[in-house]
C-alpha positions in Angstrom: -23.7 -146.7 49.0 -20.2 -144.8 49.7 -19.6 -144.1 45.5 -23.3 -143.2 45.3 -22.6 -140.6 48.4 -19.4 -139.2 46.5 -20.8 -138.8 43.5 -23.7 -136.8 44.8 -21.3 -135.0 47.1 -19.1 -134.0 44.3 -22.6 -133.1 42.1 -23.4 -130.8 45.1 -20.1 -128.9 45.3 -19.9 -128.1 41.5 -23.4 -126.9 42.4 -22.7 -124.4 45.0 -19.4 -123.1 43.2 -21.3 -122.5 40.2 -24.5 -120.5 42.5 -21.6 -118.7 44.1 -20.4 -118.4 41.1 -23.3 -116.3 40.1 -23.9 -114.3 42.9 -19.8 -112.3 41.7 -20.3 -108.3 40.5 -19.4 -108.5 37.1 -16.2 -106.6 36.2 -15.0 -106.9 32.9 -15.8 -103.9 31.4 -16.1 -104.9 28.2 -18.7 -105.9 25.5 -17.9 -109.7 24.8 -18.0 -110.0 21.3 -19.4 -113.2 20.5 -22.9 -112.9 18.2 -24.2 -114.9 20.9 -24.3 -111.8 23.8 -27.7 -110.3 24.0 -26.3 -107.0 24.9 -24.2 -107.0 22.0 -26.4 -107.8 19.8 -28.9 -105.1 21.2 -26.1 -102.3 20.9 -26.0 -103.3 17.0 -29.2 -103.4 16.6 -30.0 -100.2 18.3 -26.8 -98.5 16.2 -27.9 -99.7 13.3 -31.4 -98.6 13.3 -30.2 -95.1 14.1 -28.1 -95.5 10.5 -31.6 -97.5 9.3 -33.7 -94.2 10.5 -36.2 -96.2 12.4 -34.6 -95.4 16.0 -34.0 -90.9 16.5 -31.3 -90.2 18.7 -32.1 -87.4 21.1 -29.5 -84.6 23.0 -29.1 -85.2 26.4 -30.8 -81.2 26.2 -33.2 -81.9 24.2 -34.0 -85.6 26.1 -34.2 -82.6 29.2 -36.3 -80.4 27.2 -39.2 -82.2 27.4 -39.7 -82.1 31.0 -42.6 -79.0 31.1 -44.4 -77.8 34.1 -43.6 -80.4 36.7 -44.9 -83.0 35.3 -43.3 -85.7 34.5 -43.1 -86.6 30.5 -44.0 -90.9 29.3 -41.8 -91.2 26.4 -43.7 -93.2 24.1 -42.0 -92.8 20.4 -38.7 -94.5 19.4 -35.9 -92.8 20.7 -32.4 -92.7 22.5 -30.2 -91.0 24.0 -26.4 -91.4 24.1 -24.3 -90.3 27.3 -20.8 -90.5 29.5 -21.1 -92.2 32.6 -19.7 -88.7 34.9 -20.7 -90.7 38.2 -18.8 -93.9 39.8 -20.4 -95.5 43.2 -17.4 -97.3 44.0 -16.8 -95.0 47.3 -20.1 -95.0 48.1 -20.6 -91.4 47.8 -23.4 -91.9 44.9 -26.4 -94.1 45.8 -28.7 -96.4 42.9 -28.2 -92.8 40.4 -25.8 -91.9 37.4 -24.7 -89.2 35.9 -24.8 -88.5 32.3 -22.7 -86.1 30.1 -22.9 -85.2 26.5 -19.3 -85.1 25.7 -16.4 -86.9 27.4 -14.5 -83.9 27.0 -16.3 -80.1 27.3 -19.8 -80.9 27.2 -22.7 -79.3 28.1 -25.7 -80.9 29.1 -25.5 -83.8 31.9 -28.7 -85.7 33.0 -29.3 -88.1 35.7 -30.9 -91.7 35.6 -32.3 -93.2 39.1 -32.1 -96.9 39.0 -32.7 -99.9 41.7 -29.5 -101.0 41.4 -25.8 -100.9 43.4 -22.4 -101.1 42.8 -23.5 -100.0 39.1 -19.4 -98.9 38.7 -19.2 -102.4 37.7 -21.4 -102.4 34.5 -21.5 -98.5 34.3 -18.3 -97.7 34.8 -16.6 -94.0 34.7 -16.3 -92.7 30.8 -18.5 -95.6 30.0 -20.3 -94.4 26.3 -24.2 -95.6 27.5 -27.2 -95.8 25.2 -30.1 -95.8 26.5 -33.9 -96.4 25.1 -36.5 -94.0 26.2 -39.5 -95.9 25.0 -41.5 -96.5 28.5 -39.5 -94.8 30.7 -40.0 -90.9 31.8 -37.7 -88.2 32.6 -38.9 -85.8 35.1 -37.8 -84.8 38.7 -37.8 -87.2 41.8 -37.9 -83.8 43.8 -40.5 -81.4 42.0 -38.9 -78.4 41.9 -35.2 -79.4 42.5 -34.3 -78.9 39.0 -32.6 -82.2 38.4 -33.8 -83.9 36.0 -34.3 -87.6 36.1 -34.9 -90.5 33.5 -37.4 -92.9 35.7 -39.1 -95.8 35.0 -42.6 -94.9 36.9 -44.1 -92.4 38.7 -45.9 -91.9 41.6 -47.9 -88.4 42.7 -48.8 -87.1 46.5 -49.5 -84.0 47.6 -46.1 -82.1 46.3 -46.7 -82.9 42.9 -45.7 -86.1 40.3 -41.8 -87.6 40.1 -40.4 -90.3 38.9 -39.8 -93.8 39.9 -35.9 -95.9 40.4 -35.7 -98.2 36.7 -36.2 -101.5 38.0 -34.0 -104.1 37.0 -35.8 -105.5 34.0 -35.9 -102.0 32.9 -32.1 -101.4 33.1 -31.8 -104.9 31.4 -34.4 -103.8 28.7 -33.1 -100.2 28.1 -29.3 -99.4 29.2 -26.7 -100.7 26.9 -23.0 -99.6 27.2 -20.9 -99.8 24.2 -17.5 -100.9 24.3 -16.5 -97.9 24.5 -15.0 -96.2 28.1 -13.5 -92.6 27.3 -11.1 -90.6 29.8 -13.2 -87.3 30.8 -11.5 -84.0 31.1 -13.0 -81.7 33.9 -14.9 -78.3 33.2 -13.2 -76.3 34.6 -15.1 -73.8 35.7 -15.3 -71.5 39.1 -17.3 -71.3 42.1 -19.9 -68.8 40.1 -19.7 -70.1 36.7 -22.0 -73.3 37.8 -25.7 -73.4 37.5 -28.9 -76.2 37.0 -27.3 -76.3 33.6 -24.1 -77.7 35.1 -25.2 -80.6 36.8 -24.3 -83.8 36.0 -21.1 -82.5 34.6 -17.7 -84.0 35.9 -16.4 -80.7 36.4 -12.6 -79.1 38.5 -12.4 -76.4 40.3 -8.5 -74.6 40.6 -7.0 -72.8 43.4 -9.8 -73.6 46.4 -9.5 -74.6 49.3 -11.3 -75.8 52.4 -12.6 -72.8 54.4 -10.6 -72.0 57.0 -12.6 -73.0 60.1 -12.0 -77.1 59.2 -8.3 -78.0 59.6 -8.2 -80.6 61.1 -11.9 -81.7 60.3 -12.7 -85.1 58.1 -15.4 -85.4 55.4 -17.4 -86.7 57.4 -19.1 -85.1 60.5 -19.9 -87.7 62.7 -22.5 -86.5 64.6 -24.3 -86.3 61.0 -27.0 -89.0 59.8 -26.8 -89.3 55.8 -24.7 -86.2 54.1 -22.3 -84.0 55.3 -21.3 -80.6 53.5 -18.3 -78.9 53.9 -17.4 -75.2 52.6 -14.8 -74.5 49.5 -13.6 -71.6 48.9 -11.3 -69.4 46.2 -9.6 -65.6 47.5 -11.4 -63.5 45.1 -10.1 -60.1 45.8 -10.8 -58.5 48.6 -13.1 -61.9 50.2 -13.7 -65.6 49.8 -16.1 -67.0 46.8 -17.3 -70.1 48.2 -19.5 -73.2 47.0 -20.1 -76.6 48.5 -18.8 -79.8 49.0 -21.1 -83.2 50.2 -20.2 -85.9 51.4 -22.2 -89.0 52.1 -21.7 -91.2 55.7 -21.8 -94.3 53.7 -18.9 -92.8 51.4 -15.7 -95.3 52.3 -13.8 -92.0 52.9 -15.7 -90.0 54.7 -12.8 -90.1 57.9 -10.3 -88.9 55.5 -9.1 -85.5 57.0 -9.7 -82.5 55.0 -6.1 -81.9 52.7 -5.3 -78.3 54.3 -3.7 -76.9 51.2 -5.3 -74.9 48.3 -5.1 -76.8 44.8 -7.4 -78.6 42.7 -10.4 -80.8 43.3 -12.8 -82.5 40.6 -16.2 -83.9 41.1 -19.6 -84.0 39.7 -22.2 -80.7 40.0 -25.3 -82.4 41.9 -28.1 -81.0 44.2 -28.7 -81.1 48.2 -32.1 -83.5 48.9 -33.8 -80.7 49.1 -33.1 -79.8 45.1 -32.4 -76.2 46.5 -28.4 -76.3 46.9 -25.9 -76.7 44.1 -23.0 -79.0 45.4 -19.8 -81.0 44.5 -19.9 -85.0 44.8 -16.1 -86.6 44.9 -16.5 -90.2 43.3 -12.8 -90.4 44.9 -10.5 -87.8 47.1 -7.8 -89.6 44.1 -9.9 -86.2 42.4 -8.6 -83.7 44.6 -4.8 -82.2 44.3 -4.6 -80.1 46.9 -0.4 -79.6 47.1 -0.2 -75.7 47.0 0.0 -73.0 49.6 -3.0 -71.9 50.7 -4.1 -68.8 49.1 -3.6 -64.6 50.2 -6.6 -62.1 49.9 -6.3 -58.7 48.6 -5.5 -55.5 51.0 -7.8 -52.8 50.5 -5.6 -51.2 51.9 -3.4 -51.6 48.7 -5.8 -49.7 46.6 -7.3 -46.6 45.8 -10.6 -45.9 43.8 -10.1 -44.4 40.0 -13.4 -43.5 39.5 -16.3 -43.0 42.2 -20.1 -42.8 41.1 -22.7 -42.3 44.1 -25.3 -40.2 42.0 -25.7 -37.4 45.1 -23.9 -34.8 42.5 -27.0 -35.8 40.2 -30.8 -34.5 39.9 -33.2 -36.4 41.9 -36.2 -37.5 39.7 -34.3 -37.4 36.4 -32.3 -39.0 34.6 -29.1 -40.1 35.0 -27.1 -37.9 33.5 -23.2 -36.3 33.1 -20.4 -37.9 35.0 -19.2 -40.2 32.2 -22.5 -41.9 32.4 -24.6 -43.3 29.3 -28.2 -44.0 29.4 -29.9 -46.0 26.8 -32.9 -46.9 26.3 -32.9 -50.4 24.2 -36.5 -51.1 23.7 -39.8 -49.2 25.6 -39.4 -45.7 27.3 -38.6 -46.2 30.7 -34.6 -45.7 31.2 -32.4 -45.1 34.4 -33.6 -42.3 36.6 -32.0 -41.3 39.7 -33.7 -41.5 42.7 -33.5 -40.8 47.2 -33.4 -43.8 48.3 -36.1 -44.0 51.9 -34.8 -48.0 52.9 -33.3 -48.6 56.2 -29.7 -50.1 54.9 -29.1 -46.4 52.3 -31.9 -43.8 54.0 -31.5 -40.6 52.0 -29.0 -42.0 49.3 -29.4 -41.2 46.0 -29.4 -44.3 44.0 -29.6 -45.6 40.5 -32.9 -46.7 39.6 -34.7 -48.9 36.8 -38.3 -50.6 36.8 -40.7 -51.5 33.9 -44.0 -51.0 36.0 -46.8 -48.8 34.6 -44.6 -48.3 30.9 -47.5 -49.2 28.9 -44.7 -51.1 27.4 -44.4 -55.5 27.1 -40.6 -55.0 26.3 -37.9 -52.7 28.6 -34.4 -53.1 27.8 -32.4 -50.3 29.2 -29.0 -49.8 29.8 -26.7 -47.7 32.3 -23.0 -48.0 31.1 -20.2 -46.4 33.0 -17.6 -44.1 31.3 -14.5 -46.3 29.8 -11.4 -47.3 32.2 -7.5 -47.6 31.1 -6.9 -51.5 31.6 -3.5 -51.0 30.5 -2.5 -48.2 33.0 -1.8 -50.4 36.0 -2.0 -54.0 36.6 -4.9 -54.5 39.2 -8.2 -53.6 38.8 -11.4 -54.3 40.8 -15.1 -53.1 40.4 -17.2 -53.0 43.3 -21.1 -51.4 44.1 -24.0 -52.2 45.8 -27.3 -53.6 44.5 -31.0 -53.1 45.9 -34.8 -54.2 45.3 -38.1 -54.1 44.7 -40.9 -55.4 43.4 -39.0 -58.4 43.0 -40.0 -60.5 40.0 -39.0 -61.9 36.9 -37.2 -58.8 35.4 -33.3 -59.1 35.4 -30.2 -57.0 36.3 -27.3 -58.2 33.9 -23.7 -57.0 34.5 -21.9 -56.6 31.5 -18.4 -55.6 29.7 -17.3 -54.2 27.0 -13.5 -53.6 25.8 -14.2 -53.2 21.5 -17.5 -50.5 22.0 -16.9 -46.9 20.5 -18.6 -45.0 23.2 -21.6 -44.6 21.0 -24.7 -45.4 21.8 -26.0 -46.9 18.1 -23.0 -49.6 18.3 -24.1 -50.5 22.2 -25.8 -53.7 20.8 -24.1 -54.5 18.5 -20.8 -54.6 19.8 -19.3 -57.8 22.4 -20.7 -57.6 25.4 -19.4 -60.0 28.2 -21.0 -61.0 31.9 -18.8 -60.3 34.8 -19.0 -62.5 38.1 -20.5 -60.0 40.7 -23.3 -60.4 43.0 -26.3 -59.1 42.3 -29.3 -59.0 44.8 -31.4 -61.5 44.7 -35.6 -62.2 44.0 -35.7 -63.7 47.9 -33.7 -60.5 49.6 -35.9 -58.5 51.6 -36.0 -54.8 49.5 -34.8 -53.1 51.8 -31.4 -54.9 51.7 -27.9 -53.6 49.7 -25.8 -56.4 48.8 -22.8 -55.5 48.1 -20.9 -57.0 44.5 -17.7 -58.2 46.0 -14.3 -57.2 44.2 -15.1 -57.7 41.0 -11.8 -58.7 38.7 -11.0 -57.3 35.8 -7.5 -58.5 35.1 -8.3 -60.8 32.2 -8.9 -58.1 30.2 -7.6 -54.8 28.3 -7.2 -51.8 27.0 -10.6 -49.5 27.6 -13.4 -50.6 29.2 -16.9 -50.7 29.4 -18.9 -51.5 32.7 -23.2 -52.1 31.7 -26.1 -52.8 33.5 -28.7 -54.1 31.3 -32.2 -54.3 32.9 -34.9 -56.4 30.8 -38.0 -55.9 31.7 -41.4 -55.2 30.6 -44.8 -54.1 31.8 -46.8 -57.1 30.7 -50.6 -57.6 32.3 -49.3 -59.9 35.1 -46.9 -57.9 36.3 -44.4 -60.4 36.4 -41.6 -58.4 34.8 -41.6 -54.8 35.9 -39.8 -55.3 38.8 -37.3 -52.6 40.2 -32.9 -53.1 40.0 -31.0 -50.0 42.2 -27.5 -49.4 42.2 -25.5 -47.5 44.4 -21.4 -47.0 45.4 -19.9 -47.9 42.1 -16.1 -48.0 42.2 -13.0 -48.9 40.2 -10.4 -50.0 42.9 -6.9 -50.1 41.1 -3.4 -51.5 43.4 -1.4 -48.2 44.8 
């Protein structure tokens, strides 16, 4: 009996040991090379089928484009998408989600995968090349209108619309395959004003930034919050700060670290908040925060003087903008920029430059208002500043552009090189009587003679959806004394 008991105990001990071993997360970041490995065989089959033409590879941009009209797209064709993992849940700042971008360097598109799995970094580590077989899956949003495009495993519908659900563990195993390639991701360097919904999912870097002045001595997470804490990053932008939001989860392992007080670079993944209304930066790790420089200093407006100012007061009201070196050019349609006297409470009685396509009778109306030339070689620092407002805001657009190769001839406006400037232009949501300051827009990266253009893009369509008005006033070119 003693020998039987000992044999049973030894067998039980081995079984328990094996069961514990099977519960340990796989930390091996390479695909095993053995021919019998299921994952290796599946990936090999995918690559062979792509070469044979029986399986088509689509880009992340193409995949995102399949989601239309707020209705998730069920994928019933044999297609696959490849990407590189840009996020990591190793520190707990991401939960049941992975972001992929389309290239390890200079990425152009990212996408989110919602999945019912935690500690994904053990399998889908940052920089890992991943292939996803898309047949039987969905592309859509987890929150309608959030603009965060997601690969999911199913859908559900409520009073707000139809959204995608997380991939199940079985779907992850059947559809997601890592290659043996883990590449170093080079963060995409950007400024705060560069970031749009197109950057969601990308690993980006902000340089020469710092936490807001009133955050000194605070930590990444505010203990009075339940889920996430938002902290403001700022960058000196001429005479004022530009800003962006960093969000940290209550589950992040670094949540109690003090915010660094210096200035430097920070890298993370562009996401959105829970409501889908605010673009955010989310850290993979605080190792990606390198604040080792002195804090930045704003410029003093008293150190600058205007070399050109335009308030439109010398021009004739209810007539086309003319004189003082301005070029008023209509590219398409018949309406052009006009001088009006505003009754807005925020600028009452002032003459302004105004452009709108309402009642033009033209389905497309594109009109340019171009400043006189600015000699950027005559001084070291130049900034422009103006105020803007709108009326009947809709799908019409106003672009702020600069050119250093336009020759001043209207015939060459559309063939010259025009680059977007990062100034603040009034948003559609702004109250129509308010006037919005553009901020100080630096021209220091340009040389030669520069022209600043306000380009209106709209039209008088049947639905009246692109015929809104934009208004400009108090345009200034400031240079250092």
